[in-house]
C-alpha positions in Angstrom: 52.2 -5.7 -43.1 48.8 -8.0 -42.6 46.7 -4.7 -42.7 48.4 -3.5 -46.0 47.7 -7.1 -47.8 44.2 -6.8 -46.3 43.8 -3.2 -47.7 45.1 -4.3 -51.3 42.7 -7.1 -51.2 39.7 -5.3 -50.1 40.6 -2.8 -52.9 41.1 -5.7 -55.6 37.6 -7.4 -54.5 35.6 -3.6 -54.7 37.4 -3.1 -58.2 36.2 -6.4 -59.5 32.8 -5.8 -58.4 32.9 -2.7 -60.0 33.8 -3.7 -63.3 31.4 -6.4 -63.1 28.5 -3.9 -62.6 29.7 -1.2 -65.0 31.2 -3.2 -67.9 29.6 -6.7 -67.6 30.5 -10.0 -66.1 32.9 -11.0 -69.5 35.0 -8.2 -68.6 35.1 -9.1 -64.7 36.2 -12.7 -65.6 38.9 -11.6 -67.5 40.2 -9.0 -65.0 39.8 -11.5 -62.2 42.0 -14.0 -64.2 44.5 -11.8 -64.7 44.6 -10.5 -60.9 44.6 -14.6 -60.2 47.9 -14.8 -62.4 49.6 -12.1 -60.8 48.8 -13.0 -57.2 49.9 -16.6 -58.0 53.0 -15.5 -59.1 53.8 -13.3 -56.5 53.1 -16.0 -53.9 55.5 -18.3 -56.1 58.2 -15.6 -56.0 57.6 -15.2 -52.0 57.7 -18.9 -51.4 61.0 -19.3 -53.3 62.5 -16.5 -51.4 61.5 -17.7 -48.2 63.2 -21.5 -49.0 66.3 -19.5 -50.2 67.2 -17.1 -47.6 69.4 -18.0 -44.6 67.5 -17.9 -41.2 68.5 -15.5 -39.0 70.2 -16.3 -35.6 68.4 -15.9 -32.7 70.2 -14.7 -29.8 69.7 -16.5 -26.6 67.7 -14.9 -23.6 70.3 -14.5 -20.6 68.6 -14.2 -17.4 69.9 -14.6 -13.7 67.2 -14.4 -11.2 67.9 -14.8 -7.4 70.5 -13.9 -4.7 74.0 -14.8 -6.0 73.1 -16.5 -9.5 75.4 -15.7 -12.5 74.2 -16.1 -16.0 76.5 -15.6 -19.0 75.7 -15.9 -22.6 78.7 -17.2 -24.0 82.2 -18.4 -22.6 83.0 -17.8 -19.1 86.9 -17.6 -18.3 89.1 -16.6 -15.6 86.6 -14.8 -13.3 86.6 -14.6 -9.4 83.3 -14.5 -7.9 83.0 -14.6 -4.1 84.5 -13.0 -1.0 88.4 -13.8 -1.1 88.2 -15.7 -4.2 91.0 -15.3 -6.9 92.2 -16.6 -10.0 95.8 -16.3 -11.5 94.3 -18.3 -14.9 94.9 -16.6 -18.2 92.5 -17.7 -20.9 93.7 -19.0 -24.2 93.0 -17.0 -27.4 92.1 -20.2 -28.9 88.3 -21.6 -28.1 88.3 -24.9 -25.8 86.3 -27.7 -27.4 82.9 -28.0 -25.4 82.3 -31.2 -23.6 79.6 -33.6 -25.2 76.0 -32.4 -24.3 77.4 -29.7 -22.1 76.8 -26.6 -24.3 73.0 -25.5 -25.0 72.1 -25.5 -28.6 72.5 -22.1 -30.6 69.8 -19.7 -29.5 68.9 -21.5 -26.4 68.1 -19.8 -23.2 70.7 -19.4 -20.5 69.0 -19.0 -17.0 70.4 -19.3 -13.6 68.6 -19.1 -10.1 69.1 -18.8 -6.5 72.7 -19.0 -6.4 73.4 -21.2 -9.5 75.6 -20.6 -12.6 74.7 -20.8 -16.0 76.6 -20.2 -19.4 75.8 -20.1 -22.7 79.3 -21.2 -23.8 82.6 -23.1 -22.2 83.5 -22.4 -18.5 86.7 -22.9 -17.5 89.3 -21.2 -15.1 86.7 -19.8 -12.9 86.8 -19.3 -9.0 83.2 -19.4 -7.8 82.4 -19.4 -4.2 84.0 -17.7 -0.9 87.9 -18.3 -0.7 88.2 -20.4 -3.7 91.2 -20.2 -5.9 92.3 -21.4 -9.6 95.7 -21.0 -11.0 
């Protein structure tokens, strides 16, 4: 995109120089005024568009590094992880309110390392670890 903008600016500059040399400085002055007005209007329209548009939601980066680490980008419910682990938990369809300060901000990265567990949403009803159980 920036290459296109640079090409248009270079073409406009060359055109104004050619007009100044062939037609005269008065014609180049008038042409430069018109070009300046058009560029100013385009800049105004672009700035209004940027102010009014809805920002895109950025997806968080979810990463688990190291042995036994678990990272989940959303809610984590009713999982059994580990040798001999079991759960009879039945997740509800209604969302569970997040504890204060327990949920990362939207778009925040989620990362677990070396046996850790991290989730980007709510975490409930999980049996994590060997021989763990949730009912």
